[in-house]
Backbone atoms as SQL, in Angstrom:
CREATE TABLE atoms (id INTEGER PRIMARY KEY, chain TEXT, resi INTEGER, resn TEXT, atom TEXT, x REAL, y REAL, z REAL);
INSERT INTO atoms VALUES
  (1, 'A', 1, 'UNK', 'N', -61.083, 4.861, -82.382),
  (2, 'A', 1, 'UNK', 'CA', -61.706, 4.695, -81.090),
  (3, 'A', 1, 'UNK', 'C', -60.633, 4.361, -80.060),
  (4, 'A', 2, 'UNK', 'N', -60.738, 4.950, -78.901),
  (5, 'A', 2, 'UNK', 'CA', -59.755, 4.742, -77.845),
  (6, 'A', 2, 'UNK', 'C', -60.042, 3.433, -77.138),
  (7, 'A', 3, 'UNK', 'N', -59.109, 2.520, -77.151),
  (8, 'A', 3, 'UNK', 'CA', -59.244, 1.224, -76.509),
  (9, 'A', 3, 'UNK', 'C', -59.257, 1.401, -75.002),
  (10, 'A', 4, 'UNK', 'N', -60.245, 0.785, -74.339),
  (11, 'A', 4, 'UNK', 'CA', -60.374, 0.941, -72.895),
  (12, 'A', 4, 'UNK', 'C', -59.139, 0.413, -72.165),
  (13, 'A', 5, 'UNK', 'N', -58.472, -0.597, -72.711),
  (14, 'A', 5, 'UNK', 'CA', -57.247, -1.105, -72.098),
  (15, 'A', 5, 'UNK', 'C', -56.119, -0.084, -72.190),
  (16, 'A', 6, 'UNK', 'N', -56.198, 0.787, -73.172),
  (17, 'A', 6, 'UNK', 'CA', -55.137, 1.758, -73.380),
  (18, 'A', 6, 'UNK', 'C', -55.143, 2.828, -72.295),
  (19, 'A', 7, 'UNK', 'N', -56.313, 3.377, -71.971),
  (20, 'A', 7, 'UNK', 'CA', -56.394, 4.455, -70.987),
  (21, 'A', 7, 'UNK', 'C', -57.855, 4.733, -70.683),
  (22, 'A', 8, 'UNK', 'N', -58.193, 4.813, -69.423),
  (23, 'A', 8, 'UNK', 'CA', -59.548, 5.193, -69.031),
  (24, 'A', 8, 'UNK', 'C', -59.730, 6.680, -69.299),
  (25, 'A', 9, 'UNK', 'N', -60.856, 7.048, -69.869),
  (26, 'A', 9, 'UNK', 'CA', -61.136, 8.449, -70.159),
  (27, 'A', 9, 'UNK', 'C', -61.684, 9.189, -68.942),
  (28, 'A', 10, 'UNK', 'N', -62.044, 8.472, -67.893),
  (29, 'A', 10, 'UNK', 'CA', -62.591, 9.115, -66.702),
  (30, 'A', 10, 'UNK', 'C', -61.527, 9.989, -66.049),
  (31, 'A', 11, 'UNK', 'N', -61.798, 11.264, -65.953),
  (32, 'A', 11, 'UNK', 'CA', -60.863, 12.206, -65.350),
  (33, 'A', 11, 'UNK', 'C', -59.685, 12.580, -66.231),
  (34, 'A', 12, 'UNK', 'N', -59.681, 12.106, -67.473),
  (35, 'A', 12, 'UNK', 'CA', -58.566, 12.390, -68.381),
  (36, 'A', 12, 'UNK', 'C', -58.690, 13.791, -68.969),
  (37, 'A', 13, 'UNK', 'N', -57.563, 14.322, -69.384),
  (38, 'A', 13, 'UNK', 'CA', -57.513, 15.620, -70.062),
  (39, 'A', 13, 'UNK', 'C', -57.099, 15.385, -71.504),
  (40, 'A', 14, 'UNK', 'N', -57.651, 16.195, -72.390),
  (41, 'A', 14, 'UNK', 'CA', -57.348, 16.079, -73.817),
  (42, 'A', 14, 'UNK', 'C', -56.736, 17.395, -74.279),
  (43, 'A', 15, 'UNK', 'N', -55.603, 17.310, -74.975),
  (44, 'A', 15, 'UNK', 'CA', -54.946, 18.486, -75.539),
  (45, 'A', 15, 'UNK', 'C', -54.846, 18.258, -77.041),
  (46, 'A', 16, 'UNK', 'N', -55.305, 19.249, -77.808),
  (47, 'A', 16, 'UNK', 'CA', -55.246, 19.160, -79.265),
  (48, 'A', 16, 'UNK', 'C', -54.341, 20.272, -79.771),
  (49, 'A', 17, 'UNK', 'N', -53.337, 19.889, -80.546),
  (50, 'A', 17, 'UNK', 'CA', -52.397, 20.863, -81.085),
  (51, 'A', 17, 'UNK', 'C', -52.805, 21.359, -82.458),
  (52, 'A', 18, 'UNK', 'N', -51.925, 22.123, -83.091),
  (53, 'A', 18, 'UNK', 'CA', -52.191, 22.694, -84.412),
  (54, 'A', 18, 'UNK', 'C', -52.422, 21.643, -85.483),
  (55, 'A', 19, 'UNK', 'N', -51.794, 20.480, -85.341),
  (56, 'A', 19, 'UNK', 'CA', -51.964, 19.428, -86.340),
  (57, 'A', 19, 'UNK', 'C', -53.209, 18.578, -86.084),
  (58, 'A', 20, 'UNK', 'N', -53.999, 18.937, -85.073),
  (59, 'A', 20, 'UNK', 'CA', -55.250, 18.266, -84.719),
  (60, 'A', 20, 'UNK', 'C', -55.060, 16.809, -84.312),
  (61, 'A', 21, 'UNK', 'N', -53.895, 16.476, -83.799),
  (62, 'A', 21, 'UNK', 'CA', -53.646, 15.135, -83.273),
  (63, 'A', 21, 'UNK', 'C', -53.606, 15.228, -81.751),
  (64, 'A', 22, 'UNK', 'N', -54.638, 14.752, -81.102),
  (65, 'A', 22, 'UNK', 'CA', -54.734, 14.937, -79.652),
  (66, 'A', 22, 'UNK', 'C', -53.823, 14.026, -78.843),
  (67, 'A', 23, 'UNK', 'N', -53.570, 14.494, -77.640),
  (68, 'A', 23, 'UNK', 'CA', -52.921, 13.709, -76.596),
  (69, 'A', 23, 'UNK', 'C', -53.926, 13.637, -75.452),
  (70, 'A', 24, 'UNK', 'N', -54.143, 12.441, -74.939),
  (71, 'A', 24, 'UNK', 'CA', -55.039, 12.241, -73.803),
  (72, 'A', 24, 'UNK', 'C', -54.181, 11.765, -72.647),
  (73, 'A', 25, 'UNK', 'N', -54.319, 12.429, -71.482),
  (74, 'A', 25, 'UNK', 'CA', -53.526, 12.006, -70.332),
  (75, 'A', 25, 'UNK', 'C', -54.330, 12.056, -69.052),
  (76, 'A', 26, 'UNK', 'N', -53.879, 11.256, -68.103),
  (77, 'A', 26, 'UNK', 'CA', -54.551, 11.148, -66.818),
  (78, 'A', 26, 'UNK', 'C', -53.498, 11.040, -65.720),
  (79, 'A', 27, 'UNK', 'N', -53.606, 11.915, -64.723),
  (80, 'A', 27, 'UNK', 'CA', -52.682, 11.884, -63.586),
  (81, 'A', 27, 'UNK', 'C', -53.134, 10.776, -62.645),
  (82, 'A', 28, 'UNK', 'N', -52.218, 9.875, -62.312),
  (83, 'A', 28, 'UNK', 'CA', -52.517, 8.716, -61.473),
  (84, 'A', 28, 'UNK', 'C', -51.579, 8.670, -60.270),
  (85, 'A', 29, 'UNK', 'N', -51.635, 9.684, -59.437),
  (86, 'A', 29, 'UNK', 'CA', -50.781, 9.709, -58.247),
  (87, 'A', 29, 'UNK', 'C', -49.337, 9.988, -58.589),
  (88, 'A', 30, 'UNK', 'N', -48.498, 8.945, -58.601),
  (89, 'A', 30, 'UNK', 'CA', -47.065, 9.116, -58.831),
  (90, 'A', 30, 'UNK', 'C', -46.656, 8.944, -60.291),
  (91, 'A', 31, 'UNK', 'N', -47.628, 8.863, -61.197),
  (92, 'A', 31, 'UNK', 'CA', -47.311, 8.768, -62.624),
  (93, 'A', 31, 'UNK', 'C', -48.451, 9.354, -63.455),
  (94, 'A', 32, 'UNK', 'N', -48.149, 9.577, -64.723),
  (95, 'A', 32, 'UNK', 'CA', -49.144, 10.066, -65.678),
  (96, 'A', 32, 'UNK', 'C', -49.240, 9.042, -66.800),
  (97, 'A', 33, 'UNK', 'N', -50.458, 8.567, -67.063),
  (98, 'A', 33, 'UNK', 'CA', -50.706, 7.696, -68.201),
  (99, 'A', 33, 'UNK', 'C', -51.142, 8.567, -69.368),
  (100, 'A', 34, 'UNK', 'N', -50.668, 8.247, -70.575),
  (101, 'A', 34, 'UNK', 'CA', -51.068, 9.043, -71.732),
  (102, 'A', 34, 'UNK', 'C', -51.040, 8.225, -73.010),
  (103, 'A', 35, 'UNK', 'N', -51.830, 8.673, -73.978),
  (104, 'A', 35, 'UNK', 'CA', -51.833, 8.105, -75.325),
  (105, 'A', 35, 'UNK', 'C', -51.775, 9.260, -76.314),
  (106, 'A', 36, 'UNK', 'N', -51.211, 8.987, -77.478),
  (107, 'A', 36, 'UNK', 'CA', -51.045, 9.994, -78.523),
  (108, 'A', 36, 'UNK', 'C', -51.712, 9.467, -79.790),
  (109, 'A', 37, 'UNK', 'N', -52.447, 10.320, -80.479),
  (110, 'A', 37, 'UNK', 'CA', -53.089, 9.920, -81.728),
  (111, 'A', 37, 'UNK', 'C', -52.105, 10.028, -82.880),
  (112, 'A', 38, 'UNK', 'N', -52.180, 9.062, -83.785),
  (113, 'A', 38, 'UNK', 'CA', -51.435, 9.144, -85.038),
  (114, 'A', 38, 'UNK', 'C', -52.464, 9.333, -86.149),
  (115, 'A', 39, 'UNK', 'N', -52.064, 9.195, -87.381),
  (116, 'A', 39, 'UNK', 'CA', -53.004, 9.397, -88.483),
  (117, 'A', 39, 'UNK', 'C', -54.164, 8.407, -88.442),
  (118, 'A', 40, 'UNK', 'N', -53.900, 7.173, -88.064),
  (119, 'A', 40, 'UNK', 'CA', -54.937, 6.145, -88.157),
  (120, 'A', 40, 'UNK', 'C', -55.354, 5.523, -86.826),
  (121, 'A', 41, 'UNK', 'N', -54.594, 5.746, -85.762),
  (122, 'A', 41, 'UNK', 'CA', -54.911, 5.046, -84.516),
  (123, 'A', 41, 'UNK', 'C', -54.287, 5.743, -83.317),
  (124, 'A', 42, 'UNK', 'N', -54.602, 5.215, -82.142),
  (125, 'A', 42, 'UNK', 'CA', -54.012, 5.702, -80.897),
  (126, 'A', 42, 'UNK', 'C', -52.794, 4.857, -80.559),
  (127, 'A', 43, 'UNK', 'N', -51.837, 5.461, -79.895),
  (128, 'A', 43, 'UNK', 'CA', -50.670, 4.714, -79.424),
  (129, 'A', 43, 'UNK', 'C', -51.091, 3.807, -78.274),
  (130, 'A', 44, 'UNK', 'N', -50.223, 2.910, -77.897),
  (131, 'A', 44, 'UNK', 'CA', -50.449, 2.144, -76.678),
  (132, 'A', 44, 'UNK', 'C', -50.305, 3.098, -75.494),
  (133, 'A', 45, 'UNK', 'N', -50.862, 2.722, -74.367),
  (134, 'A', 45, 'UNK', 'CA', -50.754, 3.558, -73.172),
  (135, 'A', 45, 'UNK', 'C', -49.298, 3.646, -72.753),
  (136, 'A', 46, 'UNK', 'N', -48.866, 4.860, -72.496),
  (137, 'A', 46, 'UNK', 'CA', -47.501, 5.106, -72.024),
  (138, 'A', 46, 'UNK', 'C', -47.584, 5.693, -70.626),
  (139, 'A', 47, 'UNK', 'N', -46.511, 5.560, -69.866),
  (140, 'A', 47, 'UNK', 'CA', -46.490, 6.047, -68.489),
  (141, 'A', 47, 'UNK', 'C', -45.252, 6.898, -68.265),
  (142, 'A', 48, 'UNK', 'N', -45.448, 8.041, -67.619),
  (143, 'A', 48, 'UNK', 'CA', -44.346, 8.917, -67.226),
  (144, 'A', 48, 'UNK', 'C', -44.355, 8.999, -65.708),
  (145, 'A', 49, 'UNK', 'N', -43.305, 8.501, -65.094),
  (146, 'A', 49, 'UNK', 'CA', -43.175, 8.490, -63.637),
  (147, 'A', 49, 'UNK', 'C', -42.797, 9.879, -63.140),
  (148, 'A', 50, 'UNK', 'N', -43.453, 10.335, -62.084),
  (149, 'A', 50, 'UNK', 'CA', -43.095, 11.609, -61.466),
  (150, 'A', 50, 'UNK', 'C', -42.557, 11.339, -60.070),
  (151, 'A', 51, 'UNK', 'N', -41.741, 12.250, -59.580),
  (152, 'A', 51, 'UNK', 'CA', -41.130, 12.083, -58.262),
  (153, 'A', 51, 'UNK', 'C', -40.162, 13.210, -58.002),
  (154, 'A', 52, 'UNK', 'N', -39.074, 12.906, -57.303),
  (155, 'A', 52, 'UNK', 'CA', -38.091, 13.929, -56.948),
  (156, 'A', 52, 'UNK', 'C', -37.394, 14.528, -58.165),
  (157, 'A', 53, 'UNK', 'N', -37.059, 13.693, -59.137),
  (158, 'A', 53, 'UNK', 'CA', -36.319, 14.152, -60.319),
  (159, 'A', 53, 'UNK', 'C', -37.214, 14.896, -61.316),
  (160, 'A', 54, 'UNK', 'N', -38.480, 14.497, -61.390),
  (161, 'A', 54, 'UNK', 'CA', -39.434, 15.097, -62.327),
  (162, 'A', 54, 'UNK', 'C', -40.741, 15.330, -61.580),
  (163, 'A', 55, 'UNK', 'N', -41.050, 16.594, -61.315),
  (164, 'A', 55, 'UNK', 'CA', -42.268, 16.914, -60.575),
  (165, 'A', 55, 'UNK', 'C', -43.475, 16.893, -61.511),
  (166, 'A', 56, 'UNK', 'N', -44.650, 16.833, -60.926),
  (167, 'A', 56, 'UNK', 'CA', -45.881, 16.858, -61.704),
  (168, 'A', 56, 'UNK', 'C', -45.989, 18.153, -62.508),
  (169, 'A', 57, 'UNK', 'N', -45.578, 19.264, -61.906),
  (170, 'A', 57, 'UNK', 'CA', -45.604, 20.556, -62.605),
  (171, 'A', 57, 'UNK', 'C', -44.677, 20.576, -63.814),
  (172, 'A', 58, 'UNK', 'N', -43.629, 19.774, -63.798),
  (173, 'A', 58, 'UNK', 'CA', -42.722, 19.675, -64.945),
  (174, 'A', 58, 'UNK', 'C', -43.233, 18.658, -65.963),
  (175, 'A', 59, 'UNK', 'N', -43.845, 17.583, -65.484),
  (176, 'A', 59, 'UNK', 'CA', -44.262, 16.482, -66.353),
  (177, 'A', 59, 'UNK', 'C', -45.454, 16.839, -67.235),
  (178, 'A', 60, 'UNK', 'N', -46.436, 17.545, -66.685),
  (179, 'A', 60, 'UNK', 'CA', -47.637, 17.861, -67.464),
  (180, 'A', 60, 'UNK', 'C', -47.308, 18.665, -68.720),
  (181, 'A', 61, 'UNK', 'N', -46.499, 19.732, -68.658),
  (182, 'A', 61, 'UNK', 'CA', -46.156, 20.447, -69.900),
  (183, 'A', 61, 'UNK', 'C', -45.412, 19.574, -70.915),
  (184, 'A', 62, 'UNK', 'N', -44.595, 18.638, -70.446),
  (185, 'A', 62, 'UNK', 'CA', -43.903, 17.738, -71.372),
  (186, 'A', 62, 'UNK', 'C', -44.903, 16.927, -72.182),
  (187, 'A', 63, 'UNK', 'N', -45.903, 16.400, -71.505),
  (188, 'A', 63, 'UNK', 'CA', -46.914, 15.600, -72.195),
  (189, 'A', 63, 'UNK', 'C', -47.787, 16.480, -73.085),
  (190, 'A', 64, 'UNK', 'N', -48.193, 17.637, -72.588),
  (191, 'A', 64, 'UNK', 'CA', -49.027, 18.527, -73.399),
  (192, 'A', 64, 'UNK', 'C', -48.298, 18.996, -74.655),
  (193, 'A', 65, 'UNK', 'N', -46.989, 19.132, -74.592),
  (194, 'A', 65, 'UNK', 'CA', -46.212, 19.546, -75.769),
  (195, 'A', 65, 'UNK', 'C', -46.200, 18.492, -76.865),
  (196, 'A', 66, 'UNK', 'N', -46.539, 17.251, -76.547),
  (197, 'A', 66, 'UNK', 'CA', -46.626, 16.214, -77.573),
  (198, 'A', 66, 'UNK', 'C', -47.742, 16.512, -78.579),
  (199, 'A', 67, 'UNK', 'N', -48.705, 17.325, -78.181),
  (200, 'A', 67, 'UNK', 'CA', -49.825, 17.664, -79.068),
  (201, 'A', 67, 'UNK', 'C', -49.512, 18.842, -79.975),
  (202, 'A', 68, 'UNK', 'N', -48.384, 19.457, -79.831),
  (203, 'A', 68, 'UNK', 'CA', -48.105, 20.667, -80.602),
  (204, 'A', 68, 'UNK', 'C', -47.213, 20.392, -81.780);
């Protein structure tokens, strides 16, 4: 079960890769919050900052690739 403190599911996107371990992420303005499933549980909420060095268009594929 996804802990509410870890990441709100409202407006979140879910990507499931070939190994069936999903990544859930949510764009929050200048950063992306995401969690990754392991065999038994979800990771803690992680944050990827976007800006001049890393655009949103570059950041989303990086996070989605975690599910593959």
